[in-house]
PASENU-603518 format. One record per residue (C-alpha): residue number from 0; residue in three letters; x, y negated, z. Coordinates in Angstrom, 2 decimals, always signed. Example, Ala and Ser with C-alpha at 12.3 -4.5 7.8 and 13.67 -1.06 7.14 Angstrom:
BEGIN
@num=0&residuo=ALA&X=+12.30&Y=+4.50&Z=+7.80
@num=1&residuo=SER&X=+13.67&Y=+1.06&Z=+7.14
***
This chain:
BEGIN
@num=0&residuo=UNK&X=+0.29&Y=-0.15&Z=-0.26
@num=1&residuo=UNK&X=+1.20&Y=-3.36&Z=-0.76
@num=2&residuo=UNK&X=+2.35&Y=-5.83&Z=+1.98
@num=3&residuo=UNK&X=-0.60&Y=-8.11&Z=+2.63
@num=4&residuo=UNK&X=-3.45&Y=-6.08&Z=+1.20
@num=5&residuo=UNK&X=-6.11&Y=-3.78&Z=+3.12
@num=6&residuo=UNK&X=-7.88&Y=-0.75&Z=+1.81
@num=7&residuo=UNK&X=-11.84&Y=-1.35&Z=+1.42
@num=8&residuo=UNK&X=-14.31&Y=+1.41&Z=+0.93
@num=9&residuo=UNK&X=-16.30&Y=+1.01&Z=-1.99
@num=10&residuo=UNK&X=-17.73&Y=+4.45&Z=-3.10
@num=11&residuo=UNK&X=-18.93&Y=+7.32&Z=-1.14
@num=12&residuo=UNK&X=-18.17&Y=+11.04&Z=-1.82
@num=13&residuo=UNK&X=-21.82&Y=+11.60&Z=-3.05
@num=14&residuo=UNK&X=-21.79&Y=+8.60&Z=-5.55
@num=15&residuo=UNK&X=-18.33&Y=+9.83&Z=-6.85
@num=16&residuo=UNK&X=-19.65&Y=+13.08&Z=-7.28
@num=17&residuo=UNK&X=-22.72&Y=+11.84&Z=-9.30
@num=18&residuo=UNK&X=-20.62&Y=+9.62&Z=-11.26
@num=19&residuo=UNK&X=-18.23&Y=+12.30&Z=-12.58
@num=20&residuo=UNK&X=-21.51&Y=+14.46&Z=-13.25
@num=21&residuo=UNK&X=-22.72&Y=+11.61&Z=-15.39
@num=22&residuo=UNK&X=-19.81&Y=+11.46&Z=-17.21
@num=23&residuo=UNK&X=-19.67&Y=+15.32&Z=-18.07
@num=24&residuo=UNK&X=-23.54&Y=+15.43&Z=-18.67
@num=25&residuo=UNK&X=-23.52&Y=+12.19&Z=-20.86
@num=26&residuo=UNK&X=-20.75&Y=+13.74&Z=-23.10
@num=27&residuo=UNK&X=-22.25&Y=+16.87&Z=-23.72
@num=28&residuo=UNK&X=-25.81&Y=+15.31&Z=-24.37
@num=29&residuo=UNK&X=-24.13&Y=+13.00&Z=-26.92
@num=30&residuo=UNK&X=-22.15&Y=+15.96&Z=-28.41
@num=31&residuo=UNK&X=-24.83&Y=+18.16&Z=-28.72
@num=32&residuo=UNK&X=-27.47&Y=+15.38&Z=-29.74
@num=33&residuo=UNK&X=-25.33&Y=+14.49&Z=-32.73
@num=34&residuo=UNK&X=-25.47&Y=+18.11&Z=-33.84
@num=35&residuo=UNK&X=-29.09&Y=+18.28&Z=-33.28
@num=36&residuo=UNK&X=-29.56&Y=+15.26&Z=-35.45
@num=37&residuo=UNK&X=-27.00&Y=+16.49&Z=-38.27
@num=38&residuo=UNK&X=-25.34&Y=+19.85&Z=-37.87
@num=39&residuo=UNK&X=-21.31&Y=+18.93&Z=-38.24
@num=40&residuo=UNK&X=-19.67&Y=+22.17&Z=-37.13
@num=41&residuo=UNK&X=-20.00&Y=+25.75&Z=-38.17
@num=42&residuo=UNK&X=-19.95&Y=+29.03&Z=-36.24
@num=43&residuo=UNK&X=-16.81&Y=+31.07&Z=-36.23
@num=44&residuo=UNK&X=-19.09&Y=+33.80&Z=-36.95
@num=45&residuo=UNK&X=-19.55&Y=+34.79&Z=-40.61
@num=46&residuo=UNK&X=-22.78&Y=+36.10&Z=-40.23
@num=47&residuo=UNK&X=-25.12&Y=+33.17&Z=-41.57
@num=48&residuo=UNK&X=-28.24&Y=+34.75&Z=-39.67
@num=49&residuo=UNK&X=-26.54&Y=+33.62&Z=-36.14
@num=50&residuo=UNK&X=-26.43&Y=+30.23&Z=-37.00
@num=51&residuo=UNK&X=-29.79&Y=+29.29&Z=-35.70
@num=52&residuo=UNK&X=-28.46&Y=+30.31&Z=-32.26
@num=53&residuo=UNK&X=-26.03&Y=+27.41&Z=-32.68
@num=54&residuo=UNK&X=-28.65&Y=+25.29&Z=-32.94
@num=55&residuo=UNK&X=-30.78&Y=+26.63&Z=-30.28
@num=56&residuo=UNK&X=-27.71&Y=+26.44&Z=-27.62
@num=57&residuo=UNK&X=-27.34&Y=+22.99&Z=-28.65
@num=58&residuo=UNK&X=-30.67&Y=+22.01&Z=-28.13
@num=59&residuo=UNK&X=-30.59&Y=+23.87&Z=-24.85
@num=60&residuo=UNK&X=-27.77&Y=+21.99&Z=-23.52
@num=61&residuo=UNK&X=-29.08&Y=+18.58&Z=-24.74
@num=62&residuo=UNK&X=-32.15&Y=+19.39&Z=-22.89
@num=63&residuo=UNK&X=-30.07&Y=+20.19&Z=-19.78
@num=64&residuo=UNK&X=-27.84&Y=+17.69&Z=-19.43
@num=65&residuo=UNK&X=-30.49&Y=+15.07&Z=-20.15
@num=66&residuo=UNK&X=-32.79&Y=+16.49&Z=-17.43
@num=67&residuo=UNK&X=-29.08&Y=+16.26&Z=-15.02
@num=68&residuo=UNK&X=-28.58&Y=+12.77&Z=-16.06
@num=69&residuo=UNK&X=-32.02&Y=+12.00&Z=-15.22
@num=70&residuo=UNK&X=-32.51&Y=+13.47&Z=-11.75
@num=71&residuo=UNK&X=-28.74&Y=+11.63&Z=-10.79
@num=72&residuo=UNK&X=-30.23&Y=+8.57&Z=-12.07
@num=73&residuo=UNK&X=-33.06&Y=+8.58&Z=-9.94
@num=74&residuo=UNK&X=-30.68&Y=+9.82&Z=-7.14
@num=75&residuo=UNK&X=-28.61&Y=+6.81&Z=-7.76
@num=76&residuo=UNK&X=-31.91&Y=+4.23&Z=-7.71
@num=77&residuo=UNK&X=-32.85&Y=+5.99&Z=-4.20
@num=78&residuo=UNK&X=-29.24&Y=+5.27&Z=-2.98
@num=79&residuo=UNK&X=-29.08&Y=+1.78&Z=-4.31
@num=80&residuo=UNK&X=-31.62&Y=+1.04&Z=-1.75
@num=81&residuo=UNK&X=-31.00&Y=+3.15&Z=+1.50
@num=82&residuo=UNK&X=-27.18&Y=+3.36&Z=+0.70
@num=83&residuo=UNK&X=-24.88&Y=+2.93&Z=+3.79
@num=84&residuo=UNK&X=-22.06&Y=+1.44&Z=+2.26
@num=85&residuo=UNK&X=-23.68&Y=-1.15&Z=-0.02
@num=86&residuo=UNK&X=-26.85&Y=-2.35&Z=-0.98
@num=87&residuo=UNK&X=-26.73&Y=-3.13&Z=-4.93
@num=88&residuo=UNK&X=-30.17&Y=-3.68&Z=-5.18
@num=89&residuo=UNK&X=-29.67&Y=-7.23&Z=-3.27
@num=90&residuo=UNK&X=-27.04&Y=-8.26&Z=-6.29
@num=91&residuo=UNK&X=-30.06&Y=-7.65&Z=-8.77
@num=92&residuo=UNK&X=-32.33&Y=-10.58&Z=-6.91
@num=93&residuo=UNK&X=-32.00&Y=-13.73&Z=-8.70
@num=94&residuo=UNK&X=-31.10&Y=-15.83&Z=-5.85
@num=95&residuo=UNK&X=-28.88&Y=-18.72&Z=-6.43
@num=96&residuo=UNK&X=-25.82&Y=-17.27&Z=-4.82
@num=97&residuo=UNK&X=-26.11&Y=-14.18&Z=-7.20
@num=98&residuo=UNK&X=-26.64&Y=-16.40&Z=-10.32
@num=99&residuo=UNK&X=-23.65&Y=-18.42&Z=-9.12
@num=100&residuo=UNK&X=-21.54&Y=-15.35&Z=-8.80
@num=101&residuo=UNK&X=-22.58&Y=-13.82&Z=-12.19
@num=102&residuo=UNK&X=-21.37&Y=-16.93&Z=-13.92
@num=103&residuo=UNK&X=-17.97&Y=-16.88&Z=-12.07
@num=104&residuo=UNK&X=-17.45&Y=-13.38&Z=-12.88
@num=105&residuo=UNK&X=-17.75&Y=-14.21&Z=-16.42
@num=106&residuo=UNK&X=-15.58&Y=-17.47&Z=-16.11
@num=107&residuo=UNK&X=-13.10&Y=-15.05&Z=-14.34
@num=108&residuo=UNK&X=-13.15&Y=-13.02&Z=-17.53
@num=109&residuo=UNK&X=-13.04&Y=-15.62&Z=-20.19
@num=110&residuo=UNK&X=-10.33&Y=-17.33&Z=-17.98
@num=111&residuo=UNK&X=-8.28&Y=-14.33&Z=-17.78
@num=112&residuo=UNK&X=-8.38&Y=-14.33&Z=-14.23
@num=113&residuo=UNK&X=-6.98&Y=-17.92&Z=-14.14
@num=114&residuo=UNK&X=-10.41&Y=-19.03&Z=-12.01
@num=115&residuo=UNK&X=-11.78&Y=-16.60&Z=-9.28
@num=116&residuo=UNK&X=-14.27&Y=-17.84&Z=-7.04
@num=117&residuo=UNK&X=-16.18&Y=-14.88&Z=-5.85
@num=118&residuo=UNK&X=-15.54&Y=-12.08&Z=-3.51
@num=119&residuo=UNK&X=-13.96&Y=-8.84&Z=-4.77
@num=120&residuo=UNK&X=-14.27&Y=-6.43&Z=-1.83
@num=121&residuo=UNK&X=-17.90&Y=-5.69&Z=-2.62
@num=122&residuo=UNK&X=-19.92&Y=-5.07&Z=-5.95
@num=123&residuo=UNK&X=-20.46&Y=-8.19&Z=-7.63
@num=124&residuo=UNK&X=-23.52&Y=-9.84&Z=-9.42
@num=125&residuo=UNK&X=-22.26&Y=-9.09&Z=-13.04
@num=126&residuo=UNK&X=-21.33&Y=-5.22&Z=-12.16
@num=127&residuo=UNK&X=-24.96&Y=-4.60&Z=-10.47
@num=128&residuo=UNK&X=-26.80&Y=-6.20&Z=-13.40
@num=129&residuo=UNK&X=-24.41&Y=-4.24&Z=-16.01
@num=130&residuo=UNK&X=-25.21&Y=-0.71&Z=-14.13
@num=131&residuo=UNK&X=-28.91&Y=-1.66&Z=-13.94
@num=132&residuo=UNK&X=-28.64&Y=-1.96&Z=-17.82
@num=133&residuo=UNK&X=-27.45&Y=+1.35&Z=-18.11
@num=134&residuo=UNK&X=-30.02&Y=+3.11&Z=-16.05
@num=135&residuo=UNK&X=-32.82&Y=+1.15&Z=-18.10
@num=136&residuo=UNK&X=-31.37&Y=+2.90&Z=-21.13
@num=137&residuo=UNK&X=-31.22&Y=+6.29&Z=-19.53
@num=138&residuo=UNK&X=-34.85&Y=+5.66&Z=-18.55
@num=139&residuo=UNK&X=-35.86&Y=+4.44&Z=-22.46
@num=140&residuo=UNK&X=-33.73&Y=+7.76&Z=-23.40
@num=141&residuo=UNK&X=-35.85&Y=+10.01&Z=-20.99
@num=142&residuo=UNK&X=-39.29&Y=+8.86&Z=-22.48
@num=143&residuo=UNK&X=-38.38&Y=+8.93&Z=-26.06
@num=144&residuo=UNK&X=-36.52&Y=+12.10&Z=-25.83
@num=145&residuo=UNK&X=-39.42&Y=+13.86&Z=-23.93
@num=146&residuo=UNK&X=-41.71&Y=+12.80&Z=-26.74
@num=147&residuo=UNK&X=-39.35&Y=+14.33&Z=-29.44
@num=148&residuo=UNK&X=-39.39&Y=+17.20&Z=-26.86
@num=149&residuo=UNK&X=-42.98&Y=+17.71&Z=-26.99
@num=150&residuo=UNK&X=-43.54&Y=+17.07&Z=-30.55
@num=151&residuo=UNK&X=-42.12&Y=+20.58&Z=-31.00
@num=152&residuo=UNK&X=-44.86&Y=+22.17&Z=-28.76
@num=153&residuo=UNK&X=-47.22&Y=+21.54&Z=-31.35
@num=154&residuo=UNK&X=-49.70&Y=+24.28&Z=-30.28
@num=155&residuo=UNK&X=-50.13&Y=+22.61&Z=-26.77
@num=156&residuo=UNK&X=-48.84&Y=+25.66&Z=-25.02
@num=157&residuo=UNK&X=-45.43&Y=+26.17&Z=-23.38
@num=158&residuo=UNK&X=-43.89&Y=+29.03&Z=-21.50
@num=159&residuo=UNK&X=-44.96&Y=+27.43&Z=-18.04
@num=160&residuo=UNK&X=-48.15&Y=+26.53&Z=-19.19
@num=161&residuo=UNK&X=-50.66&Y=+24.07&Z=-21.01
@num=162&residuo=UNK&X=-50.09&Y=+21.59&Z=-18.54
@num=163&residuo=UNK&X=-46.72&Y=+20.85&Z=-19.28
@num=164&residuo=UNK&X=-47.17&Y=+19.56&Z=-22.88
@num=165&residuo=UNK&X=-50.30&Y=+17.86&Z=-21.63
@num=166&residuo=UNK&X=-48.51&Y=+15.88&Z=-19.25
@num=167&residuo=UNK&X=-45.48&Y=+14.72&Z=-21.62
@num=168&residuo=UNK&X=-48.27&Y=+13.62&Z=-23.94
@num=169&residuo=UNK&X=-49.67&Y=+11.45&Z=-21.27
@num=170&residuo=UNK&X=-46.58&Y=+9.74&Z=-20.06
@num=171&residuo=UNK&X=-44.85&Y=+9.36&Z=-23.55
@num=172&residuo=UNK&X=-47.30&Y=+9.01&Z=-26.33
@num=173&residuo=UNK&X=-47.16&Y=+5.40&Z=-25.96
@num=174&residuo=UNK&X=-43.56&Y=+5.59&Z=-27.56
@num=175&residuo=UNK&X=-45.23&Y=+6.85&Z=-30.80
@num=176&residuo=UNK&X=-47.57&Y=+3.58&Z=-30.85
@num=177&residuo=UNK&X=-44.78&Y=+1.20&Z=-30.20
@num=178&residuo=UNK&X=-42.24&Y=+2.57&Z=-32.65
@num=179&residuo=UNK&X=-44.54&Y=+3.88&Z=-35.27
@num=180&residuo=UNK&X=-44.62&Y=+7.29&Z=-35.23
@num=181&residuo=UNK&X=-42.35&Y=+10.08&Z=-34.68
@num=182&residuo=UNK&X=-39.55&Y=+9.00&Z=-36.89
@num=183&residuo=UNK&X=-39.63&Y=+5.75&Z=-35.12
@num=184&residuo=UNK&X=-39.13&Y=+7.36&Z=-31.87
@num=185&residuo=UNK&X=-36.26&Y=+9.58&Z=-33.38
@num=186&residuo=UNK&X=-34.49&Y=+6.61&Z=-34.73
@num=187&residuo=UNK&X=-34.94&Y=+4.57&Z=-31.41
@num=188&residuo=UNK&X=-33.69&Y=+7.61&Z=-29.64
@num=189&residuo=UNK&X=-30.86&Y=+7.93&Z=-31.50
@num=190&residuo=UNK&X=-29.63&Y=+4.19&Z=-31.61
@num=191&residuo=UNK&X=-29.92&Y=+4.04&Z=-27.94
@num=192&residuo=UNK&X=-27.52&Y=+6.53&Z=-27.75
@num=193&residuo=UNK&X=-25.25&Y=+4.44&Z=-29.39
@num=194&residuo=UNK&X=-25.81&Y=+1.62&Z=-27.03
@num=195&residuo=UNK&X=-25.11&Y=+3.96&Z=-24.26
@num=196&residuo=UNK&X=-21.67&Y=+4.97&Z=-25.85
@num=197&residuo=UNK&X=-20.91&Y=+1.24&Z=-26.53
@num=198&residuo=UNK&X=-21.82&Y=+0.88&Z=-22.81
@num=199&residuo=UNK&X=-19.73&Y=+3.44&Z=-21.69
@num=200&residuo=UNK&X=-16.51&Y=+1.95&Z=-23.82
@num=201&residuo=UNK&X=-17.19&Y=-1.29&Z=-21.99
@num=202&residuo=UNK&X=-17.31&Y=-0.25&Z=-18.52
@num=203&residuo=UNK&X=-14.10&Y=+1.59&Z=-19.09
@num=204&residuo=UNK&X=-12.37&Y=-1.30&Z=-20.76
@num=205&residuo=UNK&X=-13.68&Y=-3.60&Z=-17.79
@num=206&residuo=UNK&X=-12.06&Y=-1.43&Z=-15.42
@num=207&residuo=UNK&X=-8.87&Y=-1.47&Z=-16.59
@num=208&residuo=UNK&X=-8.78&Y=-5.17&Z=-17.24
@num=209&residuo=UNK&X=-9.90&Y=-5.64&Z=-13.52
@num=210&residuo=UNK&X=-6.98&Y=-3.12&Z=-12.47
@num=211&residuo=UNK&X=-4.57&Y=-5.00&Z=-14.67
@num=212&residuo=UNK&X=-5.59&Y=-8.70&Z=-13.76
@num=213&residuo=UNK&X=-6.88&Y=-8.35&Z=-10.03
@num=214&residuo=UNK&X=-4.01&Y=-6.07&Z=-9.10
@num=215&residuo=UNK&X=-6.67&Y=-4.24&Z=-6.62
@num=216&residuo=UNK&X=-6.85&Y=-0.90&Z=-7.70
@num=217&residuo=UNK&X=-10.51&Y=-1.14&Z=-9.06
@num=218&residuo=UNK&X=-10.15&Y=+1.87&Z=-11.54
@num=219&residuo=UNK&X=-9.15&Y=+4.09&Z=-8.43
@num=220&residuo=UNK&X=-12.71&Y=+3.58&Z=-7.05
@num=221&residuo=UNK&X=-14.37&Y=+6.03&Z=-8.76
@num=222&residuo=UNK&X=-11.61&Y=+8.56&Z=-7.92
@num=223&residuo=UNK&X=-11.05&Y=+7.94&Z=-4.47
@num=224&residuo=UNK&X=-13.57&Y=+5.47&Z=-3.38
@num=225&residuo=UNK&X=-11.80&Y=+2.83&Z=-2.35
@num=226&residuo=UNK&X=-9.74&Y=-0.17&Z=-3.59
@num=227&residuo=UNK&X=-7.36&Y=-3.10&Z=-1.84
@num=228&residuo=UNK&X=-8.09&Y=-6.63&Z=-1.06
@num=229&residuo=UNK&X=-5.97&Y=-9.33&Z=+0.32
@num=230&residuo=UNK&X=-6.18&Y=-9.63&Z=+3.94
@num=231&residuo=UNK&X=-7.54&Y=-13.09&Z=+3.87
@num=232&residuo=UNK&X=-10.63&Y=-11.97&Z=+1.69
@num=233&residuo=UNK&X=-11.47&Y=-9.75&Z=+4.76
@num=234&residuo=UNK&X=-11.64&Y=-12.89&Z=+6.97
***
């Protein structure tokens, strides 16, 4: 540890587990989703009759990882409200302090850390809004994805009963109206995936940028749960 710095706990073990589960699940969902949209690799088995199982396994992986992301996102939303370490939801409230902090974080990036007038020992308003945007995108993916899924249950019957397709139609058919039918929903689902990919790329870039410019080890938060701040910031 550098002299004059103190260790600050930022991310609980359960949040770190959720974070890395989401990383693996999102990567798997993107890879399998792209294959479902347009098969881009062939099987190593020469029998063409087995190709259908490749698509079936990709669909299974896509569905399971999507459910995993949805469940962990709900868990994160719960911890946002009752978490012990931080209460990130308070940073989403458009108070004068939060709006000012949001602007200062943006100015910090634009001035390459020459201006830094906010506390870095806790989650800032910009990061809180940025992560809220990610979860909104995931919720959007949930509704459009389930509509595409229930579209394949045209008979109205599933392995667990007719109640399942009925419920999915009830909560997702609005996407057909909003986006002009099944193809519109498929297109929006696909484009939202790319927005999530862009979000991930920006998130990684920002964490590396902060680690280099702030010199507080921000990138270590996702691994060890803590970072380091100067002593005068803890007064």
